C-alpha positions in Angstrom: -202.5 60.8 21.0 -199.0 61.1 22.4 -196.4 63.8 23.0 -193.2 64.5 24.9 -192.8 67.3 27.5 -189.5 68.0 29.3 -188.1 64.7 28.0 -191.1 62.8 29.5 -193.3 60.9 27.1 -197.1 60.9 27.7 -200.2 59.5 26.0 -203.6 61.1 26.7 -206.7 59.5 25.4 -210.5 59.1 25.9 -210.7 55.5 27.2 -214.5 55.3 27.7 -217.3 57.1 25.8 -221.0 56.6 26.5 -223.7 59.0 25.4 -227.4 59.0 24.7 -229.5 59.8 21.6 -233.2 60.2 20.9 -235.0 58.0 18.4 -237.6 59.9 16.4 -239.3 56.6 15.3 -239.6 54.1 18.1 -240.8 51.3 15.8 -238.2 51.9 13.1 -236.0 49.0 11.9 -232.3 49.1 12.3 -230.0 48.6 9.3 -226.5 47.3 9.1 -224.0 49.4 7.2 -222.4 47.7 4.3 -219.5 45.5 5.4 -220.8 45.4 9.0 -222.7 42.9 11.2 -225.4 44.1 13.6 -226.3 41.6 16.3 -229.6 42.3 18.1 -230.3 40.5 21.4 -231.7 40.9 24.9 -230.8 44.0 26.9 -230.0 44.5 30.6 -232.0 45.4 33.7 -232.8 48.9 32.4 -233.3 48.4 28.6 -235.1 45.5 26.8 -233.0 45.5 23.7 -229.3 45.5 22.9 -227.4 45.6 19.6 -223.7 45.3 18.9 -222.1 46.4 15.6 -219.0 44.6 14.3 -217.1 45.2 11.1 -216.2 42.3 8.6 -213.1 41.5 10.7 -215.2 40.9 13.8 -214.0 44.1 15.5 -216.6 45.7 17.7 -217.6 49.4 17.0 -220.8 50.2 18.9 -223.0 48.8 21.7 -226.6 50.1 21.7 -229.3 49.8 24.4 -232.9 51.0 24.0 -236.5 50.4 24.8 -236.5 51.1 28.6 -238.6 49.0 31.0 -239.4 52.0 33.3 -242.1 54.4 32.3 -240.1 57.1 34.1 -237.5 57.0 31.4 -238.1 58.7 28.1 -239.0 55.8 25.7 -237.1 57.5 22.8 -233.8 57.4 24.7 -231.0 55.0 23.4 -227.6 54.8 25.0 -224.5 54.3 22.8 -221.1 53.1 23.8 -218.2 53.5 21.4 -215.8 50.5 21.4 -212.4 51.1 23.1 -210.3 50.5 20.0 -212.1 53.2 18.1 -211.4 55.7 20.8 -207.6 55.2 20.4 -207.6 55.3 16.6 -209.6 58.4 15.8 -212.9 56.6 15.3 -215.4 58.7 17.2 -216.8 60.7 14.2 -216.8 57.5 12.1 -218.8 55.8 14.9 -221.4 58.6 14.8 -221.7 58.2 11.0 -222.3 54.5 11.4 -224.9 55.2 14.0 -226.8 57.5 11.7 -226.9 54.8 9.0 -228.2 52.2 11.5 -231.1 54.4 12.6 -232.0 58.1 12.4 -231.3 59.8 15.8 -230.3 63.1 17.4 -227.6 63.6 20.0 -229.0 64.0 23.6 -226.2 64.1 26.2 -223.1 62.6 27.5 -223.4 59.7 29.9 -219.8 58.9 30.8 -216.3 60.0 29.6 -213.0 58.6 30.9 -209.9 60.7 30.1 -206.5 59.1 30.9 -202.8 59.9 30.8 -200.2 57.1 30.5 -196.7 57.8 31.7 -193.5 55.9 32.5 -192.9 55.2 36.2 -189.7 56.2 37.8 -188.3 55.7 41.3 -189.3 59.3 42.2 -192.9 58.7 40.9 -193.1 55.3 42.6 -192.1 56.9 45.9 -194.8 59.5 45.3 -197.4 56.8 45.0 -196.1 55.0 48.1 -196.5 58.3 50.0 -200.1 58.5 48.8 -200.8 55.0 50.0 -199.2 55.6 53.4 -201.0 58.9 54.1 -197.9 61.0 54.0 -199.4 62.6 50.9 -203.2 63.1 50.4 -205.5 64.2 47.6 -207.4 67.3 48.6 -211.2 67.1 49.1 -211.2 63.3 48.7 -212.8 61.4 51.7 -213.3 58.0 50.2 -211.3 55.6 48.0 -209.8 52.1 47.7 -206.4 50.4 47.4 -205.4 47.2 45.6 -202.2 45.3 46.0 -200.8 41.9 45.2 -198.2 39.6 46.8 -194.8 39.5 45.1 -191.5 37.9 46.0 -188.5 40.0 46.9 -185.4 38.0 47.8 -187.6 35.0 48.4 -189.7 37.0 50.9 -193.4 37.6 50.2 -194.2 41.4 50.1 -197.2 43.5 49.3 -196.9 45.4 46.1 -199.3 48.3 45.4 -200.8 48.4 41.9 -204.0 50.6 42.1 -205.3 53.6 44.1 -208.7 55.2 43.5 -210.6 58.2 45.0 -214.3 58.8 45.0 -217.5 57.0 46.1 -220.1 55.4 43.9 -222.1 58.6 43.8 -219.0 60.8 43.0 -219.4 62.4 39.5 -215.7 62.7 39.0 -213.7 59.6 40.1 -209.9 59.4 40.0 -207.8 56.3 39.5 -204.1 55.7 39.5 -202.9 52.2 38.5 -200.2 50.1 36.9 -201.5 49.9 33.3 -198.7 47.5 32.1 -199.8 45.0 34.7 -203.4 45.3 33.8 -202.5 44.6 30.1 -200.7 41.4 31.2 -197.3 42.6 30.0 -195.6 41.5 33.2 -196.3 37.8 32.6 -193.3 35.5 32.2 -191.8 34.9 28.8 -192.3 31.3 27.8 -190.5 28.9 25.5 -192.4 26.3 23.5 -191.3 22.7 22.6 -189.7 24.0 19.5 -187.6 26.5 21.5 -189.5 29.5 20.2 -189.7 32.4 22.6 -193.2 33.8 23.2 -193.6 37.2 24.9 -196.9 38.1 26.7 -199.6 39.6 24.4 -201.5 42.6 25.7 -205.2 42.5 26.2 -205.6 45.7 24.2 -202.7 45.9 21.7 -203.9 49.2 20.2 -203.0 50.9 23.6 -199.6 49.2 23.7 -198.9 50.1 20.1 -199.3 53.8 21.0 -196.8 53.4 23.8 -194.3 51.9 21.4 -194.8 54.6 18.9 -194.0 57.1 21.6 -190.9 55.1 22.5 -192.1 54.2 26.0 -191.1 51.3 28.2 -194.3 49.1 27.7 -193.6 47.1 30.9 -193.2 50.2 33.0 -196.4 52.3 32.4 -198.8 53.7 35.0 -202.1 55.5 34.2 -203.9 58.5 35.9 -207.5 58.4 34.9 -210.5 60.7 35.5 -214.0 59.2 35.0 -216.7 61.7 34.4 -219.9 59.7 35.2 -222.0 62.8 35.4 -220.9 64.0 32.0 -224.4 64.7 30.9 -224.5 67.6 33.3 -221.0 68.9 32.8 -220.4 71.9 30.6 -217.5 73.4 28.7 -217.5 77.1 28.1 -221.2 77.3 29.2 -222.4 74.6 26.8 -223.0 70.8 27.2 -220.1 68.6 26.0 -220.5 67.5 22.4 -219.0 64.6 20.4 -217.0 66.9 18.3 -215.2 68.2 21.4 -214.4 64.7 22.7 -213.2 63.8 19.2 -210.7 66.8 19.3 -207.4 65.7 20.8 -206.6 69.3 21.8 -209.8 69.5 23.7 -209.0 66.2 25.5 -205.6 67.2 26.5 -206.8 70.6 27.7 -209.6 69.1 29.8 -207.2 66.5 31.3 -204.7 69.1 32.3 -207.5 71.2 33.9 -208.7 68.1 35.8 -205.2 67.3 36.9 -204.7 70.8 38.2 -208.1 71.1 40.0 -209.3 67.6 40.8 -206.0 65.9 41.7 -204.5 68.3 44.2 -202.0 66.3 46.2 -200.5 67.8 49.3 -197.9 66.8 51.9 -199.7 66.0 55.2 -198.1 68.7 57.3 -201.1 69.5 59.5 -201.3 73.1 58.3 -205.0 73.1 57.6 -207.3 75.6 59.3 -210.9 75.8 58.2 -211.1 76.6 54.5 -207.4 77.4 54.4 -204.9 74.7 53.4 -201.3 75.7 53.7 -199.9 72.1 53.3 -197.3 72.1 50.5 -198.6 70.9 47.1 -196.7 68.3 45.2 -197.1 66.9 41.6 -196.9 63.4 40.3 -196.2 64.3 36.7 -195.1 67.4 34.9 -197.6 68.4 32.2 -197.5 71.4 29.8 -200.0 74.2 29.8 -203.2 74.1 27.7 -203.1 74.8 24.0 -200.4 72.2 23.1 -200.8 71.2 19.4 -201.1 67.5 19.2 -202.4 65.2 16.5 -204.4 62.0 16.5 -202.4 59.1 15.0 -204.1 57.8 11.9 -203.6 54.0 11.4 -203.7 53.2 7.7 -202.6 49.6 8.1 -204.7 47.7 10.7 -202.6 44.6 10.4 -200.7 45.6 13.5 -203.8 45.0 15.6 -204.3 41.6 17.2 -208.0 41.7 16.2 -210.4 38.7 16.0 -209.5 38.0 12.3 -205.7 37.8 13.1 -206.4 35.5 16.1 -208.5 33.3 13.8 -205.7 33.2 11.2 -203.2 32.3 13.8 -205.4 29.4 15.1 -206.0 28.1 11.6 -202.3 28.2 10.7 -201.3 26.4 13.9 -203.9 23.7 13.0 -202.0 22.9 9.8 -199.9 20.7 12.1 -202.8 18.4 12.7 -202.3 14.8 11.4 -205.9 14.9 10.1 -204.9 17.6 7.7 -201.3 16.6 6.9 -202.3 13.0 6.1 -205.1 13.8 3.7 -204.6 15.9 0.5 -208.4 16.4 0.3 -208.7 17.7 3.8 -205.6 19.9 3.3 -206.9 21.5 0.1 -210.2 22.3 1.7 -208.5 23.7 4.8 -206.1 25.8 2.7 -209.0 27.2 0.7 -210.6 28.3 4.0 -207.4 30.0 5.1 -207.0 31.8 1.8 -210.6 33.0 2.0 -210.1 34.4 5.5 -206.9 36.2 4.3 -208.8 37.7 1.3 -212.0 38.7 3.1 -210.3 40.1 6.2 -207.6 42.0 4.3 -204.8 40.0 6.0 -202.5 39.7 3.0 -200.0 42.3 4.3 -200.1 40.7 7.7 -199.4 37.2 6.3 -196.5 38.4 4.1 -194.9 40.2 7.1 -195.4 37.3 9.4 -194.3 34.5 7.1 -191.9 36.4 4.9 -193.6 35.2 1.7 -196.9 35.4 0.0 -199.7 33.0 0.8 -199.4 31.3 -2.6 -195.6 30.8 -2.2 -196.0 29.5 1.4 -198.7 27.0 0.5 -197.0 25.8 -2.7 -194.0 24.9 -0.5 -196.1 23.5 2.4 -198.1 21.3 0.0 -195.0 19.2 -0.7 -195.2 17.8 2.9 -198.9 16.7 2.7 -200.3 13.2 2.0 -199.3 9.6 2.8 -195.8 8.3 2.8 -192.5 9.3 4.5 -191.9 13.0 4.9 -189.5 15.3 6.7 -191.8 17.7 8.6 -191.9 21.4 7.9 -191.1 23.8 10.7 -194.4 24.5 12.6 -196.2 27.6 11.3 -196.7 28.7 15.0 -193.0 29.5 15.2 -193.7 32.7 13.3 -196.1 34.0 16.0 -193.7 35.6 18.4 
């Protein structure tokens, strides 16, 4: 979800969601919802079994862990992690419905919730972060943390460039992290030009996050993130009650909680030496300007998933690029079989709109034209299909 406040664009989202449920039937069989694939395999050092749910496009929805080794743990407990893409596209309630189809279960408690705010960096905000790193500013009540930097060139001179600050120990229930999200997404990589002279911009690791930045008209190469990780979320309460999935799925609840955490858990002060016992008179400063609680925001609904670089799109790209192979171009038989496989992927994965938008024509029209350059003899080569993947 995104909004603008005092001319500053922001995106606030749940970036990690893990909770536990109770299984009434420990020997019950799991079922795959229609149109989904459920892979069951070995677990980790705590649970014997793991299952991952994918849709027909290969997009991950849920990760399940159950059957604990330890007798100390309740044998009916199963942990559930909702896939990151679903968190950014309003999929939390849908994930719960899918879980109910896989196996009957009841909600137990939250395990971990990460709530983050993405914002554009400015020189003023960058100076703020540098002050935090130098100790001129400090985060109140935080006694442990870490810093990450990388080496960059400035006027042919190697310099250290800060890209991440975090506060909180391994046992801290609420951890805070401030980092360069554009860099983490790989958007600062160099633009390349292939042998055909086609320009290729870096592709993000999680395009659904970057798509939201673009929808909010943000500079995608200039985004930092402030994130609160609630690892003790099972014990946290809201208005006297344990946190529920319905609350986490509510964008207004998320933004209200983030602002509350920002106001109370990220108290930054200038190191003026005006602390005496429980009193702290050091001046407080703010990294970003957020509105008060109660802001009406909406969750963006994505009707056309062709904008996502999901596994089906990646597969189609790879198959189209392979049309250049001499093994396919020289044999009409091989070409027809390969074309049929591509058309099957387009149909089964709902990539028709994506294909038309990318190639500026329908699959039938494209392949009717391309077929004229297949077989033995002398041909003038078609332009490589990969030129369309900018």
